[in-house]
Structures are given as C-alpha cells and as structure tokens.
C-alpha positions as CSV (number, residue, x, y, z in Angstrom):
1,X,53.5,37.1,-39.0
2,X,52.3,33.8,-40.5
3,X,51.9,30.6,-38.7
4,X,54.6,27.9,-39.2
5,X,53.7,25.0,-41.5
6,X,54.2,21.5,-40.2
7,X,55.4,19.2,-42.9
8,X,53.5,16.0,-43.6
9,X,55.0,13.0,-41.9
10,X,54.4,9.3,-42.4
11,X,54.4,8.6,-38.7
12,X,52.6,10.7,-36.2
13,X,52.7,9.3,-32.6
14,X,49.4,8.8,-30.8
15,X,48.5,10.9,-27.8
16,X,49.3,8.0,-25.5
17,X,52.7,7.6,-27.1
18,X,53.4,11.3,-26.7
19,X,52.5,11.2,-23.0
20,X,54.6,8.1,-22.4
21,X,57.6,9.7,-24.2
22,X,57.2,12.8,-22.0
23,X,57.1,10.7,-18.8
24,X,60.1,8.7,-20.0
25,X,62.0,11.9,-20.6
26,X,61.2,13.0,-17.0
27,X,62.4,9.7,-15.7
28,X,65.7,10.0,-17.5
29,X,66.2,13.5,-16.2
30,X,65.5,12.3,-12.7
31,X,68.1,9.6,-13.1
32,X,70.6,12.2,-14.3
33,X,69.8,14.4,-11.3
34,X,70.2,11.4,-8.9
35,X,73.7,10.8,-10.3
36,X,74.6,14.5,-9.8
37,X,73.4,14.4,-6.2
38,X,75.3,11.2,-5.6
39,X,78.5,12.7,-7.0
40,X,78.0,15.8,-4.9
41,X,77.4,13.7,-1.8
42,X,80.7,11.8,-2.5
43,X,82.5,15.2,-2.9
44,X,81.2,16.4,0.4
45,X,82.2,13.2,2.1
46,X,85.7,13.4,0.7
47,X,85.9,17.1,1.7
48,X,84.7,16.6,5.3
49,X,86.5,13.3,5.8
50,X,85.2,9.9,7.0
51,X,85.4,11.0,10.6
52,X,84.4,14.7,9.9
53,X,88.1,15.6,10.5
54,X,88.6,17.7,7.3
55,X,91.7,15.8,6.1
56,X,92.7,18.6,3.7
57,X,92.8,21.1,6.6
58,X,90.8,23.8,4.6
59,X,90.6,27.3,5.8
60,X,87.4,28.8,7.1
61,X,87.2,30.8,3.9
62,X,87.6,27.7,1.7
63,X,84.9,25.9,3.8
64,X,82.5,28.8,3.1
65,X,83.3,28.8,-0.6
66,X,82.7,25.0,-0.7
67,X,79.4,25.5,1.1
68,X,78.4,28.2,-1.4
69,X,79.1,26.0,-4.4
70,X,77.1,23.2,-2.9
71,X,74.2,25.5,-2.1
72,X,74.2,26.8,-5.7
73,X,74.1,23.2,-7.1
74,X,71.2,22.3,-4.7
75,X,69.3,25.5,-5.8
76,X,69.7,24.6,-9.5
77,X,68.5,21.0,-8.8
78,X,65.5,22.3,-6.9
79,X,64.6,24.6,-9.8
80,X,65.0,21.7,-12.2
81,X,62.8,19.5,-10.1
82,X,60.1,22.1,-10.1
83,X,60.3,22.3,-13.9
84,X,60.1,18.5,-14.1
85,X,57.0,18.5,-11.8
86,X,55.3,21.1,-14.0
87,X,56.2,19.0,-17.1
88,X,54.7,15.9,-15.5
89,X,51.5,17.8,-14.4
90,X,51.1,19.2,-18.0
91,X,51.5,15.8,-19.5
92,X,48.9,14.3,-17.2
93,X,46.6,17.2,-17.7
94,X,46.9,16.9,-21.5
95,X,46.1,13.2,-21.2
96,X,43.0,13.7,-19.2
97,X,41.7,16.8,-21.0
98,X,42.0,15.5,-24.5
99,X,40.4,12.1,-23.8
100,X,41.6,9.0,-25.5
101,X,42.5,8.3,-29.1
102,X,39.9,7.0,-31.4
103,X,39.9,3.2,-31.3
104,X,41.1,3.2,-27.7
105,X,39.7,0.0,-26.1
106,X,40.1,1.1,-22.5
107,X,37.1,1.2,-20.1
108,X,37.4,4.9,-19.3
C-alpha cells in the first residue's frame, strides 16, 4: 500500500499555531462539556425538586432509571475528559520534543 500524498498548500501553519489550535479546540470542548453538565444538574434539580420532595412523585423504578441515565452521561463525560487530557498531553509533548520553529525569538 502506498503512502498518501499531501497536496501543496500556500499556507502551512507553524508548529506554535498548530499547538495553539489544538489547545483552543480542547478549551471549546471543555466549554461544551460544562454546558452539558449544567443542563444535567438543572434536570436533576427539577426531578428532585427544590426541597428534595420529588414533585412529580416518581416510582422507585423511575428513580432508578433516571439515576442510570445520569450515570451513563457522567461515564461518557469522564471518558471524554480523559481523551481531552491525552490530547493536551500530546500537544504539549509535541511542542517540547520538536523544539521551536526556525526564526523563533524566544529565550528557550
């Protein structure tokens, strides 16, 4: 099997720009996750009631089902957080291993 060919492009981002873009994408995903968690917290508050009196009078079976759905969402978010952590570690490792771009005027 042959290697893929990368077409010539007029603009190739620098290594610093690539790392910054990766970190920005992580930040945007973290923002999305925070919105999901906030929505789930509001859903739980509505379900349990302001005074924890369960205003919808759910059955025990429904409470267990609700807890299971919440647990699944939390599990998915934990997995996503782990992937984002690995993505961040890889970006930082790439930045340090490869060194700086030619013409970089930093003191490192």
